[in-house]
C-alpha positions in Angstrom: -129.3 38.6 57.2 -127.1 41.1 55.5 -129.9 42.3 53.2 -132.3 42.7 56.2 -129.6 44.6 58.1 -129.1 46.9 55.1 -132.9 47.4 54.9 -132.8 48.5 58.5 -129.8 50.8 57.8 -127.5 48.8 60.1 -123.8 48.3 59.6 -123.5 44.7 58.3 -119.9 44.4 59.6 -121.2 44.0 63.2 -122.5 40.6 62.2 -119.2 39.3 61.1 -116.3 38.9 63.6 -112.8 39.6 62.3 -111.3 36.5 60.7 -107.8 37.7 60.6 -105.1 38.4 60.3 -104.0 35.9 62.9 -100.9 36.5 64.9 -97.7 34.8 63.8 -97.3 32.7 67.0 -98.8 29.5 68.5 -101.9 30.8 70.2 -103.8 27.5 70.2 -101.2 25.2 71.8 -100.4 23.3 68.6 -96.7 22.9 69.6 -97.8 21.1 72.8 -100.2 19.0 70.8 -97.4 17.9 68.4 -95.1 17.1 71.3 -97.9 15.0 72.9 -98.4 13.1 69.7 -94.7 12.5 69.2 -94.5 11.2 72.8 -97.1 8.5 71.8 -94.5 7.1 69.4 -92.0 6.3 72.2 -91.6 2.8 73.4 -94.1 1.8 76.1 -93.6 -0.3 79.2 -96.6 -2.6 78.7 -97.5 -1.9 75.1 -95.5 -1.3 71.9 -95.8 2.5 72.3 -96.7 4.9 75.1 -100.5 5.2 75.5 -102.1 8.6 74.8 -103.3 9.0 78.4 -99.8 8.8 79.6 -98.4 11.1 76.8 -101.2 13.6 77.6 -99.6 14.3 81.0 -97.4 16.7 79.1 -100.4 18.8 78.4 -101.3 18.8 82.1 -97.7 19.8 83.0 -97.8 22.7 80.5 -101.2 23.9 81.9 -99.8 23.8 85.4 -96.7 25.8 84.4 -98.9 28.3 82.5 -101.1 28.9 85.5 -98.1 29.3 87.8 -96.5 31.8 85.4 -96.8 35.6 85.1 -99.3 35.2 82.2 -101.5 32.7 84.2 -101.5 35.1 87.2 -103.3 37.7 85.1 -106.4 35.5 84.7 -109.5 35.6 86.8 -111.0 33.0 89.2 -114.7 33.0 90.2 -115.7 30.9 93.2 -119.3 30.0 93.8 -120.8 28.0 96.6 -119.1 24.6 96.0 -117.7 25.1 92.5 -114.9 27.0 91.1 -114.9 28.5 87.6 -112.0 30.3 86.0 -111.2 32.2 82.9 -107.9 31.2 81.3 -105.9 32.1 78.2 -103.8 28.9 78.5 -103.5 27.6 74.9 -104.0 24.0 76.0 -107.4 24.8 77.6 -108.9 26.0 74.3 -111.4 24.6 71.9 -108.8 22.5 70.1 -108.3 20.4 73.2 -111.9 19.7 74.0 
C-alpha cells in the first residue's frame, strides 16, 4: 500500500495512525480491572472466593460514577425511536472490557 501511495504521490503517513507516545496515565481502566480481579480473591459466601459477576459490580459502580461526574457530563447522547446510543470516554467502556 505504501508503494502504491508513493506511485500516486500521496503522503504515506495518512495510512498509519499515530502509535504513540501514549499518555502517562490510566486511559484504559486497567486500575479498575486490577481491583475487580483482586476482589475475586476475597472469600465468598457460597463459594471459596467471590464470583467474577459479583466482583464486576465494581466496574458498574465506576461507570456510574464516571457518567455522573464532570467528565461524563461532557459526553454526547443520541436518542433514536426506541433506542439510546451514547458516546462515552469512560475507561471501563472501552475495547479492553468488551
